[in-house]
C-alpha positions in Angstrom: -7.2 177.4 -7.8 -9.8 179.5 -6.4 -12.3 178.7 -8.5 -11.5 175.6 -7.6 -12.1 175.5 -4.1 -15.3 177.4 -3.9 -16.7 174.7 -6.9 -15.8 172.3 -4.2 -18.2 174.4 -1.5 -21.2 174.9 -3.7 -21.1 171.5 -4.9 -21.4 170.1 -1.4 -23.9 172.5 -0.2 -26.5 171.6 -2.9 -25.7 168.0 -2.0 -27.2 166.0 1.1 -25.4 167.0 4.1 -22.6 164.2 5.7 -21.7 162.7 2.1 -18.1 161.4 3.2 -15.4 158.4 1.4 -14.5 155.5 4.0 -10.9 153.6 2.3 -10.7 150.6 3.4 -7.1 150.3 2.2 -5.8 147.4 3.5 -8.7 146.9 6.5 -9.4 143.7 5.6 -5.5 142.3 7.0 -5.7 143.8 10.7 -3.1 141.5 12.0 -0.6 143.2 9.2 -1.5 146.9 9.5 1.4 147.8 12.1 4.1 145.8 10.2 2.6 147.5 6.8 2.3 151.2 8.5 6.6 150.6 9.5 7.1 149.6 5.9 5.4 151.8 4.6 6.6 155.2 7.6 9.9 153.5 6.2 9.4 153.8 2.3 8.2 157.4 3.0 11.3 159.1 4.6 13.1 157.3 2.0 11.2 159.1 -0.6 11.2 162.7 1.7 15.3 162.2 2.0 16.2 160.7 -1.2 14.4 163.3 -3.3 14.8 166.0 -1.3 18.5 165.2 -1.3 18.6 164.5 -4.5 17.4 168.6 -5.1 19.9 170.0 -2.9 22.9 167.4 -4.7 22.3 168.8 -7.6 21.9 172.5 -6.2 25.0 171.7 -4.3 27.1 170.6 -7.9 28.0 173.3 -10.1 28.7 169.9 -11.9 25.2 168.8 -11.9 24.2 172.7 -13.1 23.1 170.7 -16.9 20.5 170.0 -18.4 19.7 166.3 -17.6 19.8 167.0 -14.3 17.9 169.9 -14.8 14.9 167.8 -15.8 16.1 165.3 -12.6 15.6 167.5 -9.9 12.4 168.4 -11.2 11.2 164.5 -11.3 12.2 164.3 -8.1 10.4 167.8 -7.1 7.4 165.9 -8.1 8.2 162.2 -6.6 7.8 164.5 -3.4 4.7 165.8 -3.9 3.0 162.7 -5.0 4.4 160.6 -2.3 3.2 163.0 -0.1 -0.4 164.1 -1.9 -1.0 160.1 -1.0 1.4 158.1 2.2 0.3 160.4 4.8 -3.5 159.7 4.1 -2.4 155.2 4.2 -0.6 156.0 6.9 -3.2 157.3 9.1 -5.2 155.2 7.7 -3.5 151.7 9.4 -3.0 153.0 12.6 -6.9 154.2 12.9 -10.4 152.9 13.4 -12.3 155.7 11.4 -11.3 155.4 7.5 -13.5 158.1 6.6 -12.2 161.3 4.3 -14.6 163.9 3.4 -16.5 165.3 0.6 -13.7 167.7 -0.3 -10.4 165.8 0.2 -11.1 163.4 -1.4 -11.8 165.6 -4.8 -8.2 167.6 -3.4 -6.1 164.7 -3.0 -7.6 163.1 -6.5 -6.6 166.5 -7.3 -3.6 167.4 -6.8 -2.5 163.1 -7.2 -2.8 163.8 -10.9 -1.6 166.6 -11.4 1.4 165.3 -10.3 1.0 162.2 -12.3 0.6 164.0 -15.1 3.6 166.0 -15.2 6.0 163.2 -14.3 3.7 160.5 -17.2 5.3 164.1 -19.4 9.1 164.7 -17.6 10.2 161.8 -18.0 9.6 162.5 -22.1 10.9 165.4 -21.9 14.0 163.3 -20.6 13.4 161.1 -22.5 13.8 164.0 -25.5 17.2 165.7 -23.7 18.8 162.1 -23.9 17.9 161.4 -27.7 19.9 164.5 -28.6 23.5 164.6 -26.0 23.9 161.0 -28.5 22.2 161.7 -31.5 23.3 165.5 -31.6 26.5 165.9 -29.0 28.0 168.5 -30.9 24.4 170.9 -30.6 23.7 169.8 -27.6 24.3 172.7 -25.6 22.4 175.0 -28.0 19.4 172.8 -28.6 19.3 172.3 -25.0 18.5 176.1 -24.1 18.0 177.6 -21.0 14.7 178.6 -22.3 13.6 175.4 -24.1 14.8 173.8 -21.0 11.8 175.9 -19.0 9.2 175.1 -21.6 9.6 171.1 -21.5 9.7 171.2 -17.6 6.5 173.8 -17.5 4.9 172.6 -20.5 4.6 169.4 -17.9 3.1 171.3 -15.2 0.1 172.6 -17.4 -1.0 170.2 -18.9 -1.3 168.2 -16.0 -3.5 171.6 -14.1 -4.8 171.4 -17.2 -5.5 168.0 -16.6 -7.0 167.7 -13.2 -8.8 170.8 -13.9 -10.7 169.3 -16.5 -11.7 165.8 -14.4 -12.0 167.6 -11.2 -14.3 169.9 -12.9 -16.6 167.3 -14.4 -16.1 165.2 -10.8 -18.0 168.0 -8.5 -21.2 167.9 -11.4 -22.5 164.1 -9.9 -24.3 163.8 -6.8 -23.6 161.3 -3.9 -25.0 159.9 -1.1 -24.1 159.9 2.7 -21.3 157.4 3.0 -19.8 156.1 0.2 -17.0 152.6 0.4 -13.7 153.2 -2.0 -12.3 149.9 -1.8 -9.1 151.2 -2.1 -6.7 153.8 -0.6 -6.2 156.1 -2.5 -9.1 158.8 -4.1 -8.8 157.6 -7.2 -11.5 159.7 -10.5 -12.3 156.3 -11.9 -13.6 154.5 -7.8 -15.1 158.0 -7.3 -17.5 158.2 -9.8 -17.6 154.4 -9.6 -20.0 155.5 -6.5 -22.3 158.8 -7.9 -26.2 158.4 -8.1 -26.0 159.9 -11.1 -24.9 159.7 -14.8 -21.5 159.2 -14.8 -20.9 158.5 -18.9 -19.9 162.0 -20.0 -16.8 161.0 -16.3 -16.0 157.8 -17.6 -15.2 159.3 -21.7 -13.1 161.9 -20.4 -11.1 160.2 -18.4 -10.8 157.6 -20.7 -9.4 159.8 -23.4 -7.5 161.6 -21.5 -5.9 158.8 -20.4 -4.8 157.0 -23.3 -3.8 160.5 -24.8 -2.0 160.7 -21.9 0.0 157.3 -22.3 -0.4 157.2 -26.2 1.7 160.6 -26.6 4.3 160.5 -24.9 5.4 157.1 -24.8 5.3 157.3 -28.5 8.1 160.7 -27.7 10.1 158.5 -25.6 10.1 155.6 -28.1 11.1 157.7 -31.3 13.2 158.6 -28.9 15.2 155.7 -28.0 15.0 154.2 -31.3 16.7 157.3 -32.9 18.9 156.6 -29.5 19.5 152.8 -30.2 20.4 153.7 -34.2 22.8 156.1 -33.2 24.8 153.5 -30.3 24.8 151.0 -33.1 26.7 152.9 -35.1 29.8 153.5 -32.7 32.7 151.8 -33.9 33.8 151.2 -29.9 32.0 148.5 -28.3 33.5 151.0 -25.2 31.6 154.5 -26.5 28.7 152.4 -27.0 29.0 151.3 -23.7 29.6 154.5 -21.9 26.6 155.6 -24.1 24.4 153.7 -23.3 24.8 153.7 -19.4 24.2 157.3 -19.3 20.3 156.1 -20.7 19.9 152.7 -18.8 19.6 154.3 -15.3 16.1 156.8 -17.1 15.3 153.9 -18.7 15.2 151.7 -16.0 12.7 154.9 -14.6 10.8 154.6 -18.0 10.2 150.5 -17.5 8.5 151.2 -13.8 6.6 153.6 -14.5 4.9 152.9 -17.2 5.0 149.3 -16.7 2.8 149.5 -13.7 0.6 152.0 -15.1 0.5 149.7 -18.9 -0.3 146.7 -15.3 -2.9 148.8 -14.2 -5.0 149.0 -17.2 -4.5 145.4 -18.3 -6.3 144.3 -14.9 -10.1 143.8 -14.5 -11.5 144.9 -12.0 -13.7 142.2 -10.6 -14.4 140.7 -7.4 -10.9 139.0 -7.2 -8.8 141.1 -8.7 -9.1 143.9 -6.5 -6.0 142.8 -3.9 -3.6 142.9 -6.8 -5.4 146.2 -8.1 -3.8 147.6 -4.1 -1.0 146.2 -4.5 0.1 147.6 -7.7 -1.6 151.3 -6.7 1.4 151.4 -3.6 4.2 150.1 -6.4 2.5 153.3 -8.6 2.4 156.1 -5.9 4.0 154.7 -2.5 7.3 152.7 -4.1 8.8 154.6 -7.0 8.5 158.4 -6.1 10.9 156.2 -3.7 13.1 154.5 -6.1 13.5 157.4 -9.0 16.4 158.9 -6.6 17.8 155.7 -5.7 17.9 154.1 -9.1 19.6 157.9 -10.8 22.4 157.7 -7.6 23.3 154.9 -8.1 24.4 153.8 -11.3 25.7 158.4 -10.8 29.2 159.4 -10.3 29.1 162.4 -10.6 25.8 162.2 -7.7 27.5 160.3 -5.2 30.3 161.7 -5.5 28.6 165.1 -4.4 26.9 162.8 -1.7 30.1 161.8 -0.4 32.2 165.9 -0.7 29.1 166.9 1.3 29.0 163.8 3.7 32.5 164.4 4.6 32.3 168.0 4.9 29.5 168.2 7.8 31.0 165.5 9.1 34.3 168.0 9.7 32.5 171.2 10.3 31.1 168.5 13.3 34.5 167.2 14.1 36.0 170.6 14.2 
C-alpha cells in the first residue's frame, strides 16, 4: 500500500503540475440535480444501514454462525465499502459546481473500487460452491465447509481483488496526462482514465481486457457448474415440498448473482458511443450504487432466521427504552 501511495506521488511529480479530472456525472440535467441527490442519499443511507445491520444481525444470532452467513457477512462488508468509495463523491458532485477530482483522488477511487468489485465477483462464486456442498452433500456439509476452508474461500477473493487492482493501478500510473481531463461519468473508471492519456495505452487496454474477461468467465464457470449440479440434485428429489424448500435456500443467492453479473454483462455489451453514454451512466449507477443496497434486502426479505433476529433486536431495544 505504501508503494502505491509513493508511486502516485512520484508519478504526479514527473507529470505536468495541476493535473485534474472533471467528473461530469449528470451535470447535463441541471433540473434533476436536487432530486437525484435526495434519491442517491436515500439509497446510500439504506445501503449503509442494511449492510452494517446484516453484519450485526449475523453476529447477534448464534444460529446464523454458519458458513453461508459467514460469506454473507463478508458480502455485506464488501458492498458497504464499495458503495462508500463511489457514492459520497457522486453526492458531492450533485450539489457543487466544481466537479473536479485530483489525479491522486481519481486513481485511489479506482484502486479501492477495483478491489471490492473483484472481491464481490469471487465471493459470489464461493457462495455458489457453499450452496453446492449444502445441497449435493448435506451429510458432509459441516465436514467439507470447515472454518479453515471458509476462511480460505474468503481470503482468496480479497487477495485476488487486491492483486488485480495493484496490477491495473501500477500500469495506470505509467501513463502521462496533461491539464484538465473530462470523464463523462460520475466515477473514475479504468477505461475512462486511460482514454484521456497522452501516452500509448495499448498495454493497459490489453491487461484490462484479459483481467476482466478472466474474472467474469472463471467466476461464472464456478457458479454455473455449481448450480448445474444443484439443479440435477433437486430434480432427483422425490417430494415436491423437498424440492421447493431446497430451491428456496438458493433463491436469494441466484437473485443476487443474476443482478450483479447481468449488469456487468450489459455494460460489456453496450457500445461506448456518444448516444449510449446515458445508458452507460444509468447502468453504472445500478452497478455501483443500487446493487450494494439490494443485496441485504434480497437476503433478509427471503430469510426467516434473519427476519426473526431483526424482530428480536428491535423488540429488545424497545423494551429497554420503555423500562
